N, C-alpha and C positions, 0 to 999 in steps of 0.2 A: 787654625784660622778658618773662618766660615767661607765656604765656597761661594764665589760670585757667579750669578747666573747672567751672563752677558746676552744682550739682545742682537747686537750687530751680526754675529756669525749666522744666525738664523735668517737674516734678511739679505745677505750678500748674494747668494745664488739666485734669488728672485730678480735681482737688478742687473746681473751680468748680461742676460739677453737684451735688456733695455739699453744698456750702454752699447752693445753690439749693433742694435738697430740705429742708434744715434750716429755711430761711426759710418754705417752704410749710407744714411741720408746725407752725411757730410762728404760722401765720395770716397771714404776709406774702406773699400771692399776687402782689402787684405786684413786690416785690423778686425773688421766684423767677422770674417771667416775664422780667425784665430780664436776670438772669444766664444763663438758658437760651438767650436769644436773642443773647448776646454773643459776639463774636469776641475771643479772648484773645491778648494780646501781652505779653511781659515785657521790660522795659528793664533790662539787667543793670548791677549795680554803680554805682548812682546815689549811694551814700553808703558810705564805708568808713573804718575806723580800725584801729589796730594792737593793740586790746585783745585779749588772750588769743590772740595769733598772727594776728590779723586777722579782722574781721567785715565782711560785705558786705551791703548792703541793695539790694533790687531793687524797681522799681515795676511794678505790674500795670495794664495798660491794657485796659479792657473797652469795645470798640466795639459799640454797640447800634444797632438801626434808629432812624432819625430820629424816627418817630412815638412810639416808646417813650421815647427820650431827652428829647424836648421835653415829654412828658407828666409828667416828674418835676419837682417843684418844687425850688428850690435847697436848701432844708432837707432835703427827702426824699433828694435825691441825696447830700448830705453825710453823712446818717445811714447810707445804704446803703453808701457807700464805707468808712466807718468800721467798719461791721459786717463787711464782706468782709475788710478788713485784719486784724481781730482773728481771725476764723474761719479764714482761710487760714494765719495764723501758728500757730494751734493744730494744724492738720492737717499743714502742711509743716514738719517739724522737721528741720533740717539744721544741724549744728554749724558756726558761723561764717557762717551766712547767715540772712536774714530778709526778710520783706516790709516794705519801707519805707513804701509807700503804694499805694492803689488809686485809679485815676481812671476815671470813666465818661465816655466820649466818644461822639460821633456816628459811626456807621458808615455804609456805603453800601447795605446790604441791607435790603429791606423785611421787616418781621416776618412777613408772610404767606408769603414765599418763602425764609425763612431755611433754609439747607441743614442736613440732619441731621448730627450728629456722626458721624465715621467709627467703625466698629466697632473694638474692640481688636484688636491684631495676633494674639492667640491665638484669635480667633474665625474660624470657617470656614477654618482653615488647610488643610483637606483639599482645597480648591479650587485651592490654589497649589503646595504642596510642603512638605517637612519643615523647610526652613530658614526660620524666621519672620523672620530679619533681611533677607532679600532684598527688594528693591523689588517691589511688585505692580503689574503693568501689564496693564490690560484692553485687548485688541486688538479694535477695532471694524472690521469688514470685510464686504464682499459675499461671497456664497457662491462666486462665480467666483474669488475671490482666496484661497481657503482653503489652497492649496499654498504661496503666499508667506507667509501667516500662520504656517503650521506650521514652515517653514524659519526664519523670523524668531524664532519662539519658542525653537527650539533654540540659535540663535546668541546670543540675549539671556541665556539661562540661564548660558552660559559667562562672563557678565559680572556675575553677581549680580542678575539680573532674572528674576522669575517672570512669565510671560505667561499670561493666561487667553484661550484661543482656543475659542470656543463649540463648534464642531463636534468638537473633540478632547476637551475637558475636561468634557463633560456625559455622564454615563453614560446609556445608552439607557433605563434604567428610571426615571430621574429625571424630574420635571416640568421641562422645559427652561426655561420662562419663570421659574420660581422660582429655578433655579440661576443664571441670568443676573442676576437681581435681587440675589442673594446676592453675586455677584462684583462688581457695580457698587457695592454698599454698602461693601465692605471693600477696594476697590482703593486704590492710592496715586495712580495717574495713568491717563489713557485715551490710547491711541494710535489715531489714526484713519487708516486706509489709504485715502486719498481718491483713488479711481479713478473714471473716468467712470461715472455712474449711482449713485454713493454717495448723493447728495442725493435720489434718487428712492425710496430704501428707507425704509420707516417705521421699521424696527428700528435701522439705523445712526444715523439722525437722533435717535431717542429716546435711544439710548445716549449720544450726545454731549450732548444736552440734560440728561440725568440727571447727567452728570459736571459740567457747568457749573453746574447748579442746586445741586449739592453743594459747589461751590467747589473742586473738584478740578482739578489741572493737566491740560490737554489739549494733546497734541502731534500736529498733523496731519502726515502724510507726503504730499508732492506726488507723485502717481503718474499724471500725465496730466490732472489736474484741480485747479484752484485751490481752497483752502479757502473756504468761503462763509459768509454769515450771521455770527452771533456768533463762530463758529470762525475767521473770517477775520482776526480781530485778532491771532491767534497766528502767530509766525514758523514757516513750514513747513520741514520737513526734506526736502531733495531726495531722491527715491527712484528716479527713472527710470533703468533700466539699472545699478542698483547691486546687487551680490550681497548676500545676507542678512547675511553677517558684516560687510561694510562699512557696511551700513545700521544694523546693531545698534550699531556704534561711534559712528555719527552720533547715534543716539538716546541713547546713553550721554552724549555731550557735551552734548546738550540738557538732559538731566535734571540735569546737574552745574552748569549755569550759575548764577553768583552771583545771589541773589535768588529763584531758583526754590524753591517749597516742597518739591520733591523732592530738593534738593541733599543734605541731611543723610542721608536714608534711602538715597539712592544711594551715598553714601560708605560708609555702614555695610554695605550689601549687597556692595560691591566688596571691602572688607576681609574680610568673612566668606567670600566666595568664595575669596580668596587663602589664608585660614587652612585651608580645606578642599580645597586643590588635590589632585587625584587622581593626578598624575604630575609628573615633572620638567618635561616640556614644558608642562604646564598651568601650573605655577608660574612658569616662565620667561616665558610669554606674559602672565600677569597682572602680573608685576613691570614688564613693558614698558608696560602700560596705566597702572599706578599712577605710574610715573615722569613721566607727562604731567600729573598733577594739580598744581594750584597751592596747595592747602591741604587739611589734614585736622585735625579737632579732636584735642586732646591724647589723649583716651582711645583713639581709633582709631590714633594713632601708636604708643601703647604696645602695642596688639594686633599691629600690624605687626611691631614689634621682637621680640615674643615668639613669633611664628608659627613660626619654625624650631625652637623648642624643643618644639613640640607636634605637628609634622608632619614626618616624615622626607622626604617628597616636596618640601617647601619647603626644608628645610636642605640637601638634596643637589643642588638645582637650581643650575647653574653661573651663570646670570644673576642669580639671587637673591644668591648669594655675592658677586658683583661689585658689585651696585647697592644692596642693601637698606640697608646702613649709611649710605651717602651720602644716600639718600632720607629716612631717619629724621632725619638731621642737618639736612637742608634744611627738613623740615616743622617742626622745633623751632626753626628760626631760628639754628642754630649756624653 
């Protein structure tokens, strides 16, 4: 059966803060606090029928800190869930889709340390580059490793990943601390180049702590030193004696792992990079990377298929001509 690309799940998180503000204006400070502290998850297609070509209902799970959740009485929770369901259905209007129900559950994060929501992708784009669909990777490194960080940045951009490398990306006239904070606020993921001495630097430790406190993905690269502390729970990418291009491909594989919060954004960035290939060799190399993927959402498969019509460097590339149709069919399950 052909996979359905639902639109409502991608819209829900945008409107939860809107509903929270409406509750606050209505005098329901408690309800507003719960929604602003919630981690949002959408369970797709829990109910469907064939009416008017098919309608699909989704459930919204709001995971809130245990102290807030336990402070809600059963009646108060039922009332808040009903209000959220009605309000979200008013805001999220997509033909053939609706919010079937809202469920408030207990999350793992304390209200006092709830990470701030990530800035929208059109915010602070000047820190990253003109292509807003590329994944944004903050590279945390010691000053002695700035050459590796620079080379890695160039290799990653070839794969649809924009890197923020502080010594390169901060203009001399800017307040450097403010610029680093801006980048940390709107990154998708943090890459830690864990070389000996990394843990002795106040700045690298704080950058990693910022990312983990925000709930962002952290990928450590083992460069002669094991990840430590809370960062030690993440699988490290081996980096010793690996050239930047090989290391960039290893980072790409880590970002694309099933279950990783970066998977969808990385898929989008890679397809966008293919669409904007600057030469035949560029397009040939990228189709080789795309052939190794196990899955792409339907909207990205459509973009892959249409890329040759929009870019002559894609349509004229020999490997693209040989492999693109087969890749599209495989992704569609044909």
